[in-house]
gemmi code that builds the backbone of each chain (N, CA, C; Angstrom):
import gemmi

chains = {
    "A": [
        ("MET", (-12.223, -15.656, -6.950), (-11.926, -14.331, -7.487), (-10.467, -13.982, -7.243)),
        ("SER", (-9.696, -13.782, -8.322), (-8.292, -13.454, -8.094), (-7.928, -12.079, -8.606)),
        ("ALA", (-8.906, -11.336, -9.165), (-8.628, -9.963, -9.588), (-9.846, -9.085, -9.319)),
        ("ILE", (-9.571, -7.852, -8.923), (-10.638, -6.881, -8.687), (-10.281, -5.609, -9.437)),
        ("ASP", (-11.220, -5.104, -10.234), (-11.014, -3.824, -10.917), (-11.841, -2.753, -10.222)),
        ("ILE", (-11.183, -1.659, -9.896), (-11.849, -0.580, -9.175), (-11.595, 0.726, -9.924)),
        ("THR", (-12.625, 1.532, -10.032), (-12.449, 2.882, -10.576), (-12.868, 3.878, -9.502)),
        ("ILE", (-11.968, 4.793, -9.183), (-12.323, 5.858, -8.249), (-12.119, 7.190, -8.965)),
        ("VAL", (-12.624, 8.266, -8.397), (-12.347, 9.588, -8.953), (-11.467, 10.347, -7.960)),
        ("ASN", (-10.863, 11.425, -8.455), (-9.869, 12.150, -7.648), (-10.530, 13.070, -6.619)),
        ("GLN", (-11.444, 12.523, -5.852), (-12.078, 13.275, -4.779), (-11.817, 12.537, -3.475)),
        ("GLY", (-11.967, 13.257, -2.378), (-11.706, 12.642, -1.082), (-12.693, 11.527, -0.764)),
        ("GLY", (-12.343, 10.729, 0.212), (-13.277, 9.743, 0.741), (-13.475, 8.508, -0.106)),
        ("GLN", (-12.564, 8.266, -1.060), (-12.754, 7.104, -1.930), (-11.810, 5.964, -1.586)),
        ("LEU", (-10.803, 6.287, -0.799), (-9.754, 5.285, -0.584), (-10.174, 4.184, 0.386)),
        ("ALA", (-11.163, 4.467, 1.219), (-11.644, 3.431, 2.145), (-12.217, 2.245, 1.360)),
        ("ARG", (-12.849, 2.560, 0.237), (-13.425, 1.504, -0.603), (-12.322, 0.612, -1.182)),
        ("VAL", (-11.234, 1.241, -1.618), (-10.108, 0.479, -2.163), (-9.513, -0.421, -1.075)),
        ("ALA", (-9.326, 0.159, 0.116), (-8.759, -0.615, 1.225), (-9.654, -1.801, 1.578)),
        ("GLY", (-10.965, -1.580, 1.541), (-11.922, -2.647, 1.854), (-11.859, -3.781, 0.846)),
        ("LEU", (-11.726, -3.427, -0.439), (-11.656, -4.461, -1.483), (-10.336, -5.224, -1.410)),
        ("LEU", (-9.261, -4.529, -1.059), (-7.973, -5.215, -0.892), (-8.041, -6.186, 0.296)),
        ("ASP", (-8.699, -5.756, 1.351), (-8.917, -6.654, 2.497), (-9.644, -7.923, 2.071)),
        ("ARG", (-10.652, -7.728, 1.236), (-11.476, -8.857, 0.810), (-10.660, -9.834, -0.031)),
        ("LEU", (-9.869, -9.289, -0.948), (-9.002, -10.131, -1.778), (-8.008, -10.889, -0.891)),
        ("GLY", (-7.453, -10.178, 0.074), (-6.489, -10.786, 0.985), (-7.101, -11.915, 1.806)),
        ("ALA", (-8.331, -11.696, 2.257), (-9.011, -12.718, 3.071), (-9.292, -13.959, 2.234)),
        ("GLU", (-9.717, -13.739, 0.987), (-10.044, -14.881, 0.127), (-8.819, -15.722, -0.200)),
        ("HIS", (-7.671, -15.075, -0.232), (-6.442, -15.801, -0.559), (-5.598, -16.104, 0.674)),
        ("HIS", (-6.171, -15.852, 1.838), (-5.490, -16.118, 3.111), (-4.101, -15.495, 3.157)),
        ("LEU", (-4.002, -14.277, 2.698), (-2.705, -13.594, 2.721), (-2.340, -13.212, 4.155)),
        ("ALA", (-1.044, -13.253, 4.455), (-0.569, -12.885, 5.788), (-0.854, -11.402, 6.044)),
        ("PRO", (-1.174, -11.048, 7.298), (-1.479, -9.648, 7.624), (-0.359, -8.689, 7.232)),
        ("GLU", (0.907, -9.129, 7.344), (2.033, -8.235, 7.018), (2.064, -7.922, 5.527)),
        ("VAL", (1.755, -8.930, 4.706), (1.745, -8.744, 3.256), (0.656, -7.745, 2.881)),
        ("LEU", (-0.502, -7.951, 3.479), (-1.642, -7.079, 3.216), (-1.369, -5.655, 3.711)),
        ("ALA", (-0.765, -5.551, 4.892), (-0.471, -4.229, 5.469), (0.492, -3.468, 4.556)),
        ("ASP", (1.517, -4.149, 4.045), (2.487, -3.489, 3.167), (1.798, -2.943, 1.916)),
        ("MET", (0.912, -3.748, 1.336), (0.216, -3.281, 0.138), (-0.768, -2.167, 0.469)),
        ("GLN", (-1.431, -2.256, 1.621), (-2.361, -1.183, 2.016), (-1.620, 0.150, 2.155)),
        ("VAL", (-0.465, 0.108, 2.812), (0.308, 1.342, 2.991), (0.746, 1.875, 1.630)),
        ("ALA", (1.291, 0.999, 0.785), (1.780, 1.428, -0.532), (0.656, 2.046, -1.368)),
        ("LEU", (-0.502, 1.387, -1.364), (-1.639, 1.899, -2.139), (-2.113, 3.244, -1.604)),
        ("ASP", (-2.149, 3.373, -0.284), (-2.571, 4.647, 0.316), (-1.633, 5.767, -0.127)),
        ("GLU", (-0.335, 5.469, -0.128), (0.647, 6.482, -0.537), (0.469, 6.862, -2.004)),
        ("VAL", (0.365, 5.857, -2.853), (0.272, 6.118, -4.296), (-1.008, 6.877, -4.627)),
        ("LEU", (-2.126, 6.435, -4.063), (-3.411, 7.052, -4.414), (-3.547, 8.457, -3.841)),
        ("THR", (-3.027, 8.705, -2.637), (-3.099, 10.076, -2.102), (-2.187, 10.996, -2.916)),
        ("ASN", (-1.054, 10.479, -3.353), (-0.182, 11.274, -4.221), (-0.919, 11.698, -5.487)),
        ("ILE", (-1.608, 10.754, -6.099), (-2.327, 11.065, -7.345), (-3.436, 12.081, -7.066)),
        ("THR", (-4.266, 11.813, -6.064), (-5.400, 12.722, -5.839), (-4.920, 14.102, -5.376)),
        ("ASP", (-3.802, 14.157, -4.651), (-3.327, 15.454, -4.137), (-2.503, 16.251, -5.154)),
        ("TYR", (-1.754, 15.567, -6.012), (-0.768, 16.292, -6.821), (-0.851, 16.093, -8.327)),
        ("ALA", (-1.590, 15.082, -8.793), (-1.483, 14.748, -10.219), (-2.246, 15.689, -11.133)),
        ("TYR", (-3.236, 16.418, -10.572), (-4.116, 17.185, -11.446), (-4.000, 18.683, -11.210)),
        ("THR", (-3.915, 19.415, -12.305), (-3.795, 20.862, -12.187), (-5.131, 21.547, -12.466)),
        ("ASP", (-6.089, 20.806, -13.033), (-7.400, 21.409, -13.271), (-8.371, 21.010, -12.151)),
        ("GLN", (-9.585, 21.503, -12.245), (-10.575, 21.207, -11.211), (-11.517, 20.079, -11.631)),
        ("ALA", (-11.235, 19.487, -12.775), (-12.156, 18.487, -13.314), (-12.067, 17.177, -12.539)),
        ("GLU", (-13.074, 16.364, -12.731), (-13.063, 15.045, -12.121), (-12.281, 14.089, -13.018)),
        ("HIS", (-11.402, 13.318, -12.427), (-10.602, 12.367, -13.193), (-10.774, 10.969, -12.613)),
        ("GLU", (-10.747, 9.995, -13.516), (-10.856, 8.612, -13.040), (-9.476, 8.011, -12.819)),
        ("ILE", (-9.380, 7.227, -11.764), (-8.160, 6.458, -11.473), (-8.573, 4.990, -11.464)),
        ("HIS", (-7.852, 4.192, -12.244), (-8.197, 2.776, -12.337), (-7.202, 1.943, -11.545)),
        ("ILE", (-7.732, 1.017, -10.787), (-6.881, 0.170, -9.959), (-7.264, -1.279, -10.214)),
        ("ARG", (-6.265, -2.086, -10.486), (-6.522, -3.527, -10.596), (-5.719, -4.223, -9.507)),
        ("LEU", (-6.417, -4.951, -8.675), (-5.744, -5.718, -7.619), (-5.825, -7.178, -8.008)),
        ("GLN", (-4.690, -7.883, -7.966), (-4.783, -9.297, -8.280), (-3.747, -10.131, -7.572)),
        ("VAL", (-4.115, -11.397, -7.397), (-3.194, -12.361, -6.812), (-2.761, -13.295, -7.926)),
        ("LEU", (-1.444, -13.280, -8.188), (-0.883, -14.169, -9.198), (-0.083, -15.233, -8.447)),
        ("ASP", (0.804, -15.930, -9.114), (1.606, -16.948, -8.422), (2.474, -16.305, -7.349)),
        ("ASN", (2.081, -16.447, -6.096), (2.881, -15.938, -4.974), (3.158, -14.439, -5.024)),
        ("VAL", (2.332, -13.730, -5.762), (2.510, -12.283, -5.850), (1.161, -11.580, -5.702)),
        ("LEU", (1.162, -10.593, -4.817), (0.009, -9.688, -4.740), (0.380, -8.463, -5.565)),
        ("GLU", (-0.455, -8.120, -6.529), (-0.112, -7.052, -7.462), (-1.194, -5.986, -7.509)),
        ("ALA", (-0.761, -4.745, -7.600), (-1.690, -3.637, -7.836), (-1.205, -2.856, -9.047)),
        ("VAL", (-2.106, -2.609, -9.976), (-1.789, -1.781, -11.140), (-2.647, -0.526, -11.053)),
        ("ILE", (-1.979, 0.620, -11.056), (-2.698, 1.885, -10.889), (-2.489, 2.732, -12.133)),
        ("GLU", (-3.577, 3.180, -12.739), (-3.486, 4.012, -13.939), (-4.233, 5.316, -13.726)),
        ("ASP", (-3.577, 6.421, -14.097), (-4.231, 7.727, -13.987), (-3.837, 8.588, -15.171)),
        ("ASP", (-4.631, 9.626, -15.432), (-4.336, 10.520, -16.558), (-3.819, 11.872, -16.055)),
        ("GLY", (-3.135, 11.845, -14.920), (-2.572, 13.067, -14.349), (-1.224, 13.409, -14.962)),
        ("ALA", (-0.581, 14.414, -14.366), (0.735, 14.828, -14.844), (1.708, 13.648, -14.744)),
        ("PRO", (2.673, 13.583, -15.676), (3.647, 12.485, -15.617), (4.342, 12.476, -14.259)),
        ("PHE", (4.375, 11.325, -13.616), (5.048, 11.231, -12.323), (5.633, 9.844, -12.149)),
        ("ASN", (6.946, 9.801, -12.127), (7.636, 8.528, -11.928), (8.189, 8.466, -10.508)),
        ("PRO", (7.544, 7.715, -9.628), (7.989, 7.670, -8.232), (9.382, 7.072, -8.081)),
        ("LEU", (9.813, 6.316, -9.082), (11.147, 5.709, -8.996), (12.246, 6.744, -9.216)),
        ("ALA", (11.864, 7.903, -9.746), (12.872, 8.941, -10.028), (13.050, 9.909, -8.864)),
        ("ILE", (12.258, 9.734, -7.791), (12.345, 10.630, -6.639), (13.465, 10.162, -5.716)),
        ("PRO", (14.377, 11.066, -5.314), (15.445, 10.626, -4.416), (14.898, 10.224, -3.043)),
        ("ALA", (15.604, 9.343, -2.360), (15.199, 8.917, -1.011), (15.267, 10.116, -0.081)),
        ("PRO", (14.334, 10.211, 0.892), (14.324, 11.373, 1.789), (15.493, 11.331, 2.765)),
        ("ASP", (15.876, 12.512, 3.249), (16.884, 12.573, 4.298), (16.175, 12.365, 5.624)),
        ("VAL", (16.331, 11.165, 6.184), (15.579, 10.841, 7.397), (16.310, 11.287, 8.658)),
        ("SER", (17.382, 12.052, 8.489), (18.133, 12.489, 9.672), (17.856, 13.960, 10.008)),
        ("THR", (16.914, 14.583, 9.285), (16.589, 15.993, 9.544), (15.863, 16.130, 10.885)),
        ("PRO", (16.160, 17.193, 11.645), (15.462, 17.383, 12.919), (13.957, 17.585, 12.751)),
        ("LEU", (13.239, 17.286, 13.808), (11.775, 17.300, 13.798), (11.169, 18.564, 13.223)),
        ("ARG", (11.667, 19.705, 13.672), (11.029, 20.959, 13.279), (11.185, 21.261, 11.797)),
        ("GLU", (12.258, 20.750, 11.210), (12.494, 21.040, 9.796), (11.941, 19.944, 8.898)),
        ("ARG", (11.395, 18.953, 9.534), (11.048, 17.749, 8.816), (9.816, 17.902, 7.949)),
        ("ARG", (9.882, 17.437, 6.741), (8.701, 17.348, 5.908), (8.431, 15.891, 5.624)),
        ("VAL", (7.153, 15.538, 5.669), (6.830, 14.131, 5.471), (6.856, 13.783, 3.984)),
        ("GLY", (6.782, 14.817, 3.150), (6.810, 14.589, 1.715), (8.017, 13.756, 1.328)),
        ("GLY", (7.847, 12.807, 0.481), (8.958, 11.939, 0.101), (8.982, 10.647, 0.885)),
        ("VAL", (8.478, 10.701, 2.123), (8.464, 9.482, 2.936), (7.490, 8.456, 2.359)),
        ("GLY", (6.372, 8.940, 1.844), (5.373, 8.038, 1.269), (5.936, 7.210, 0.133)),
        ("ILE", (6.636, 7.872, -0.772), (7.250, 7.177, -1.907), (8.345, 6.220, -1.411)),
        ("HIS", (9.068, 6.664, -0.398), (10.095, 5.818, 0.217), (9.449, 4.547, 0.794)),
        ("PHE", (8.299, 4.688, 1.428), (7.566, 3.518, 1.940), (7.219, 2.565, 0.805)),
        ("VAL", (6.704, 3.137, -0.287), (6.292, 2.302, -1.417), (7.474, 1.470, -1.918)),
        ("ARG", (8.602, 2.152, -2.121), (9.768, 1.446, -2.682), (10.349, 0.439, -1.699)),
        ("SER", (10.282, 0.754, -0.409), (10.867, -0.147, 0.585), (9.979, -1.359, 0.865)),
        ("LEU", (8.659, -1.147, 0.856), (7.746, -2.217, 1.262), (7.438, -3.186, 0.128)),
        ("MET", (7.537, -2.702, -1.115), (7.222, -3.552, -2.259), (8.477, -4.294, -2.733)),
        ("ASP", (8.272, -5.469, -3.322), (9.401, -6.204, -3.888), (9.743, -5.681, -5.268)),
        ("GLU", (8.746, -5.119, -5.929), (8.960, -4.628, -7.291), (8.040, -3.441, -7.546)),
        ("VAL", (8.579, -2.396, -8.139), (7.764, -1.255, -8.551), (8.159, -0.926, -9.982)),
        ("ALA", (7.183, -0.835, -10.866), (7.487, -0.508, -12.262), (6.600, 0.642, -12.704)),
        ("TYR", (7.197, 1.555, -13.456), (6.445, 2.715, -13.934), (6.575, 2.836, -15.440)),
        ("ASP", (5.470, 3.145, -16.108), (5.616, 3.604, -17.474), (4.548, 4.627, -17.811)),
        ("ARG", (4.892, 5.483, -18.752), (3.974, 6.518, -19.226), (3.584, 6.106, -20.626)),
        ("ALA", (2.319, 5.806, -20.813), (1.836, 5.390, -22.120), (0.788, 6.381, -22.575)),
        ("GLY", (1.097, 7.110, -23.631), (0.184, 8.156, -24.082), (0.056, 9.198, -22.998)),
        ("GLU", (-1.142, 9.470, -22.561), (-1.364, 10.485, -21.538), (-1.562, 9.859, -20.164)),
        ("ARG", (-1.152, 8.614, -20.020), (-1.460, 7.923, -18.769), (-0.207, 7.450, -18.037)),
        ("ASN", (-0.259, 7.596, -16.698), (0.746, 6.981, -15.839), (0.269, 5.573, -15.508)),
        ("ARG", (1.209, 4.639, -15.525), (0.853, 3.275, -15.140), (1.912, 2.785, -14.158)),
        ("LEU", (1.455, 2.475, -12.955), (2.366, 2.040, -11.909), (1.984, 0.629, -11.475)),
        ("VAL", (2.968, -0.248, -11.416), (2.715, -1.623, -10.986), (3.463, -1.867, -9.681)),
        ("LEU", (2.732, -2.319, -8.671), (3.332, -2.655, -7.372), (3.224, -4.160, -7.185)),
        ("ARG", (4.316, -4.779, -6.784), (4.264, -6.226, -6.545), (4.837, -6.577, -5.185)),
        ("LYS", (4.088, -7.395, -4.470), (4.534, -7.892, -3.167), (4.493, -9.417, -3.209)),
        ("ARG", (5.653, -10.022, -3.040), (5.706, -11.482, -3.056), (5.298, -12.042, -1.701)),
        ("PHE", (4.763, -13.241, -1.723), (4.437, -13.916, -0.459), (4.657, -15.413, -0.609)),
        ("LYS", (4.827, -16.066, 0.539), (4.991, -17.521, 0.533), (3.648, -18.168, 0.814)),
        ("THR", (3.411, -19.275, 0.164), (2.135, -19.964, 0.431), (2.352, -21.120, 1.391)),
    ],
    "B": [
        ("MET", (-10.392, 2.459, 12.060), (-9.652, 2.911, 13.245), (-10.622, 3.226, 14.380)),
        ("ASP", (-10.328, 2.728, 15.545), (-11.087, 3.081, 16.750), (-10.163, 3.794, 17.715)),
        ("LEU", (-10.682, 4.838, 18.341), (-9.903, 5.566, 19.341), (-10.592, 5.410, 20.683)),
        ("ARG", (-9.804, 5.096, 21.693), (-10.374, 5.029, 23.043), (-9.537, 5.909, 23.942)),
        ("GLU", (-10.204, 6.748, 24.687), (-9.465, 7.686, 25.527), (-9.819, 7.479, 26.984)),
        ("GLU", (-8.816, 7.493, 27.820), (-9.093, 7.455, 29.261), (-8.064, 8.296, 29.997)),
        ("LYS", (-8.438, 8.690, 31.201), (-7.521, 9.465, 32.039), (-6.930, 8.519, 33.070)),
        ("VAL", (-5.618, 8.505, 33.158), (-4.944, 7.723, 34.192), (-4.070, 8.700, 34.960)),
        ("GLY", (-4.487, 9.016, 36.190), (-3.802, 10.077, 36.922), (-3.972, 11.357, 36.128)),
        ("GLY", (-2.884, 12.040, 35.875), (-2.987, 13.277, 35.099), (-2.682, 13.069, 33.630)),
        ("VAL", (-2.666, 11.800, 33.191), (-2.267, 11.515, 31.815), (-3.484, 11.114, 30.976)),
        ("THR", (-3.615, 11.721, 29.817), (-4.651, 11.314, 28.864), (-4.081, 10.190, 28.008)),
        ("VAL", (-4.670, 9.000, 28.115), (-4.196, 7.871, 27.320), (-5.137, 7.701, 26.135)),
        ("VAL", (-4.572, 7.761, 24.923), (-5.360, 7.547, 23.707), (-4.890, 6.248, 23.072)),
        ("GLU", (-5.797, 5.274, 23.019), (-5.438, 4.006, 22.393), (-5.986, 3.968, 20.970)),
        ("VAL", (-5.110, 3.615, 20.025), (-5.505, 3.537, 18.622), (-5.595, 2.076, 18.225)),
        ("LYS", (-6.740, 1.686, 17.694), (-6.903, 0.306, 17.237), (-7.222, 0.318, 15.740)),
        ("GLY", (-6.571, -0.552, 14.989), (-6.854, -0.625, 13.550), (-5.776, 0.023, 12.713)),
        ("ARG", (-6.180, 0.901, 11.800), (-5.236, 1.484, 10.837), (-5.247, 2.996, 10.878)),
        ("ILE", (-4.074, 3.563, 10.668), (-4.006, 5.007, 10.443), (-3.546, 5.203, 8.999)),
        ("ASP", (-4.482, 5.642, 8.165), (-4.143, 5.907, 6.764), (-4.761, 7.248, 6.373)),
        ("SER", (-4.786, 7.542, 5.089), (-5.288, 8.862, 4.685), (-6.770, 9.027, 5.018)),
        ("THR", (-7.484, 7.908, 5.117), (-8.910, 7.968, 5.445), (-9.135, 8.284, 6.929)),
        ("THR", (-8.337, 7.650, 7.784), (-8.593, 7.751, 9.231), (-7.736, 8.811, 9.929)),
        ("ALA", (-6.650, 9.245, 9.289), (-5.734, 10.185, 9.946), (-6.418, 11.475, 10.426)),
        ("PRO", (-7.351, 12.053, 9.644), (-7.979, 13.294, 10.121), (-8.685, 13.138, 11.475)),
        ("ALA", (-9.322, 11.990, 11.713), (-10.015, 11.781, 12.993), (-9.002, 11.702, 14.140)),
        ("LEU", (-7.868, 11.064, 13.884), (-6.812, 11.018, 14.905), (-6.276, 12.423, 15.164)),
        ("GLY", (-6.101, 13.176, 14.083), (-5.615, 14.544, 14.221), (-6.548, 15.390, 15.076)),
        ("ALA", (-7.837, 15.245, 14.826), (-8.827, 16.017, 15.583), (-8.777, 15.638, 17.066)),
        ("ARG", (-8.639, 14.332, 17.335), (-8.595, 13.881, 18.722), (-7.343, 14.398, 19.438)),
        ("LEU", (-6.208, 14.309, 18.762), (-4.958, 14.761, 19.390), (-4.961, 16.272, 19.587)),
        ("THR", (-5.519, 16.988, 18.617), (-5.613, 18.439, 18.754), (-6.456, 18.792, 19.979)),
        ("ALA", (-7.570, 18.069, 20.141), (-8.446, 18.324, 21.289), (-7.719, 18.009, 22.602)),
        ("SER", (-6.954, 16.918, 22.598), (-6.249, 16.517, 23.821), (-5.112, 17.477, 24.150)),
        ("LEU", (-4.559, 18.109, 23.113), (-3.377, 18.959, 23.314), (-3.718, 20.443, 23.316)),
        ("VAL", (-5.010, 20.762, 23.383), (-5.403, 22.159, 23.269), (-4.974, 22.984, 24.488)),
        ("ALA", (-5.038, 22.367, 25.663), (-4.593, 23.070, 26.867), (-3.071, 22.984, 26.959)),
        ("PRO", (-2.414, 23.993, 27.567), (-0.963, 23.917, 27.711), (-0.562, 22.940, 28.812)),
        ("LYS", (0.660, 22.450, 28.706), (1.258, 21.595, 29.747), (0.406, 20.373, 30.098)),
        ("VAL", (-0.103, 19.722, 29.083), (-0.840, 18.481, 29.338), (0.066, 17.292, 29.011)),
        ("ARG", (-0.360, 16.128, 29.452), (0.417, 14.926, 29.209), (-0.451, 13.920, 28.468)),
        ("VAL", (0.014, 13.512, 27.312), (-0.765, 12.596, 26.472), (0.086, 11.382, 26.132)),
        ("LEU", (-0.490, 10.207, 26.359), (0.177, 8.960, 25.991), (-0.620, 8.317, 24.862)),
        ("LEU", (0.054, 8.066, 23.757), (-0.595, 7.434, 22.610), (-0.180, 5.961, 22.587)),
        ("ASP", (-1.155, 5.086, 22.827), (-0.880, 3.645, 22.885), (-1.144, 3.032, 21.510)),
        ("LEU", (-0.055, 2.579, 20.857), (-0.171, 2.058, 19.488), (-0.075, 0.535, 19.437)),
        ("SER", (-0.247, -0.117, 20.589), (-0.035, -1.580, 20.626), (-1.075, -2.341, 19.799)),
        ("ARG", (-2.222, -1.713, 19.526), (-3.234, -2.406, 18.733), (-3.387, -1.789, 17.337)),
        ("LEU", (-2.356, -1.059, 16.954), (-2.346, -0.455, 15.615), (-1.803, -1.477, 14.613)),
        ("GLU", (-2.484, -1.613, 13.471), (-2.036, -2.578, 12.450), (-0.964, -1.972, 11.541)),
        ("TYR", (-1.211, -0.760, 11.057), (-0.211, -0.075, 10.247), (-0.497, 1.415, 10.222)),
        ("ILE", (0.486, 2.167, 9.779), (0.335, 3.625, 9.682), (1.022, 4.090, 8.401)),
        ("SER", (0.328, 4.899, 7.618), (0.923, 5.424, 6.376), (1.442, 6.836, 6.626)),
        ("SER", (2.031, 7.443, 5.608), (2.656, 8.754, 5.817), (1.629, 9.811, 6.217)),
        ("ALA", (0.374, 9.636, 5.813), (-0.681, 10.571, 6.235), (-0.792, 10.567, 7.767)),
        ("GLY", (-0.606, 9.405, 8.365), (-0.644, 9.297, 9.823), (0.578, 9.906, 10.479)),
        ("PHE", (1.745, 9.684, 9.872), (2.974, 10.269, 10.429), (2.916, 11.787, 10.399)),
        ("ARG", (2.297, 12.315, 9.350), (2.162, 13.770, 9.251), (1.375, 14.294, 10.457)),
        ("ILE", (0.305, 13.585, 10.820), (-0.528, 13.967, 11.975), (0.275, 13.849, 13.278)),
        ("LEU", (1.030, 12.769, 13.413), (1.811, 12.567, 14.642), (2.900, 13.630, 14.795)),
        ("LEU", (3.547, 13.981, 13.687), (4.594, 15.010, 13.747), (4.008, 16.366, 14.129)),
        ("LEU", (2.829, 16.664, 13.572), (2.149, 17.924, 13.904), (1.799, 17.963, 15.387)),
        ("ALA", (1.304, 16.830, 15.900), (0.921, 16.746, 17.316), (2.146, 16.916, 18.203)),
        ("ALA", (3.252, 16.300, 17.813), (4.491, 16.402, 18.607), (4.989, 17.843, 18.627)),
        ("LYS", (4.887, 18.507, 17.487), (5.327, 19.886, 17.377), (4.452, 20.783, 18.258)),
        ("ARG", (3.138, 20.531, 18.175), (2.190, 21.312, 18.966), (2.451, 21.104, 20.468)),
        ("ALA", (2.703, 19.863, 20.861), (2.968, 19.555, 22.270), (4.229, 20.277, 22.737)),
        ("ASP", (5.235, 20.222, 21.890), (6.509, 20.879, 22.148), (6.321, 22.369, 22.427)),
        ("GLU", (5.559, 23.002, 21.558), (5.357, 24.452, 21.643), (4.531, 24.862, 22.859)),
        ("ALA", (3.658, 23.937, 23.325), (2.763, 24.273, 24.433), (3.311, 23.775, 25.773)),
        ("GLY", (4.543, 23.271, 25.753), (5.119, 22.741, 26.977), (4.418, 21.470, 27.458)),
        ("SER", (3.784, 20.773, 26.533), (3.090, 19.521, 26.865), (3.991, 18.331, 26.561)),
        ("ARG", (3.552, 17.158, 26.996), (4.323, 15.957, 26.682), (3.470, 14.988, 25.886)),
        ("LEU", (4.034, 14.523, 24.794), (3.376, 13.474, 24.005), (4.323, 12.280, 23.984)),
        ("VAL", (3.854, 11.165, 24.554), (4.673, 9.959, 24.620), (3.950, 8.841, 23.871)),
        ("LEU", (4.718, 8.017, 23.150), (4.146, 6.892, 22.407), (4.555, 5.585, 23.071)),
        ("CYS", (3.650, 4.616, 23.114), (4.031, 3.284, 23.590), (3.416, 2.220, 22.679)),
        ("GLY", (3.905, 0.988, 22.827), (3.371, -0.116, 22.049), (3.746, -0.055, 20.579)),
        ("VAL", (4.914, 0.501, 20.293), (5.373, 0.602, 18.902), (6.146, -0.682, 18.566)),
        ("SER", (5.469, -1.633, 17.948), (6.137, -2.919, 17.697), (5.726, -3.501, 16.344)),
        ("GLY", (6.404, -4.554, 15.944), (6.060, -5.286, 14.721), (6.073, -4.407, 13.482)),
        ("LYS", (5.012, -4.521, 12.697), (4.893, -3.782, 11.442), (4.964, -2.270, 11.668)),
        ("VAL", (4.321, -1.824, 12.762), (4.289, -0.383, 13.044), (5.699, 0.128, 13.334)),
        ("ARG", (6.458, -0.650, 14.108), (7.832, -0.260, 14.408), (8.667, -0.208, 13.122)),
        ("GLN", (8.446, -1.178, 12.245), (9.173, -1.211, 10.970), (8.913, 0.083, 10.171)),
        ("LEU", (7.659, 0.535, 10.183), (7.311, 1.755, 9.440), (7.933, 2.996, 10.083)),
        ("PHE", (7.929, 3.045, 11.413), (8.609, 4.147, 12.111), (10.088, 4.164, 11.725)),
        ("ASP", (10.685, 2.991, 11.706), (12.107, 2.857, 11.413), (12.404, 3.276, 9.966)),
        ("LEU", (11.614, 2.762, 9.031), (11.805, 3.083, 7.611), (11.741, 4.584, 7.350)),
        ("GLY", (10.812, 5.243, 8.026), (10.635, 6.678, 7.808), (11.596, 7.528, 8.607)),
        ("GLY", (12.409, 6.905, 9.455), (13.334, 7.650, 10.299), (12.622, 8.379, 11.431)),
        ("PHE", (11.481, 7.835, 11.875), (10.667, 8.529, 12.870), (10.950, 8.087, 14.315)),
        ("LEU", (11.704, 7.020, 14.495), (11.890, 6.484, 15.862), (12.509, 7.522, 16.792)),
        ("ASP", (13.457, 8.315, 16.256), (14.158, 9.283, 17.101), (13.384, 10.596, 17.276)),
        ("LEU", (12.309, 10.753, 16.527), (11.592, 12.027, 16.557), (10.510, 12.066, 17.633)),
        ("PHE", (10.240, 10.904, 18.258), (9.212, 10.849, 19.282), (9.801, 10.247, 20.551)),
        ("THR", (9.164, 10.550, 21.681), (9.495, 9.846, 22.907), (8.717, 8.535, 22.884)),
        ("ILE", (9.448, 7.431, 22.773), (8.791, 6.125, 22.645), (9.226, 5.228, 23.797)),
        ("VAL", (8.255, 4.666, 24.497), (8.555, 3.721, 25.581), (7.866, 2.399, 25.268)),
        ("GLY", (8.194, 1.367, 26.057), (7.664, 0.035, 25.768), (6.188, -0.120, 26.086)),
        ("SER", (5.866, -0.107, 27.372), (4.504, -0.451, 27.781), (3.713, 0.790, 28.180)),
        ("ARG", (2.422, 0.584, 28.364), (1.537, 1.662, 28.785), (1.942, 2.177, 30.179)),
        ("ASP", (2.309, 1.241, 31.072), (2.724, 1.665, 32.427), (3.969, 2.544, 32.388)),
        ("GLU", (4.934, 2.117, 31.561), (6.145, 2.942, 31.397), (5.779, 4.301, 30.820)),
        ("GLY", (4.821, 4.281, 29.892), (4.388, 5.517, 29.241), (3.747, 6.467, 30.228)),
        ("ILE", (2.918, 5.935, 31.106), (2.260, 6.789, 32.103), (3.310, 7.390, 33.038)),
        ("ALA", (4.311, 6.566, 33.382), (5.403, 7.072, 34.222), (6.205, 8.141, 33.466)),
        ("ALA", (6.462, 7.899, 32.190), (7.272, 8.827, 31.396), (6.531, 10.135, 31.115)),
        ("ALA", (5.219, 10.009, 30.873), (4.452, 11.205, 30.554), (4.142, 12.022, 31.815)),
        ("GLY", (4.057, 11.321, 32.946), (3.623, 11.972, 34.182), (4.717, 12.757, 34.881)),
    ],
}
model = gemmi.Model(1)
for chain_id, residues in chains.items():
    chain = gemmi.Chain(chain_id)
    for i, (resn, *xyz) in enumerate(residues, 1):
        res = gemmi.Residue()
        res.name, res.seqid = resn, gemmi.SeqId(i, " ")
        for name, pos in zip(("N", "CA", "C"), xyz):
            atom = gemmi.Atom()
            atom.name, atom.element = name, gemmi.Element(name[0])
            atom.pos, atom.b_iso = gemmi.Position(*pos), 0.0
            res.add_atom(atom)
        chain.add_residue(res)
    model.add_chain(chain)
structure = gemmi.Structure()
structure.add_model(model)
structure.setup_entities()
C-alpha cells in the first residue's frame, strides 16, 4: 500500500485518525522517525488551521487527505472547500517578540514551510488544494 | 501521549512521552493547569521522551509559563533535544522558557 485516502469532517477529534494512518504508512515503508515526525507536525498544523479558520458557516464540511509514498518522497495532498487560504502568502512570524506579547499564530505555518521540502498551493474552483512533500533517503 | 507525574522534594516532575499535537495538547494543558493552580509551586516538565510537538502544544506551554510567571511559580523544562529542540528553535521558543539539560539539573533549577 503506497497511498491512503482519508476523508474527515471539520469537527474536533478527527486528527488522531489521520495521525494513526500516517504512522501506518510510515511503518510499511520503513520511514525514518524524523521524516514521519516532520509530516505529522505539518499535517497537524494544516488540518487545525482548516478546521479552526476555513469555515464561516456552521455546516459540516469534508476535508480530503491523500497520503502517499512516491520515489523518495512522502507526500500529503489536502483539499478543502473553505475560504481561500494560501499558506505560502503568510509572512514569517517575528520570533523575537517577548513572551507576554507572543502569539503562536503564524508559527504553525512557519513550521509547515520549514519542515517540508516543498509546499504547493492552488485554488481550483471552490477548493483549496495544498501539497506537502518531504524527501527522504532510502 | 502519556503523562507521568511524581514529586521529587518540593518539585512536581511531569514527564511527557509520545507526541504533543492538537489531539493531545488539551490533556497536557489540563495537567499543567492542575499542577500550577497553587501559587509559588515548582514544576519541571521532562521532555526527554517527547517525539514531537506542534504549535498547539507550544500554545499550551506558553500559557503555562505565563500562568507560572503570574503566580510566582517556576516552570522549568528539561530533556529538550533532537527533533523537539529543532521545533523549539524554529519557533523561536528556546529563549522563552527556562530550559536545562537533565532532570537532576531541572530539579536543582526549579527548587
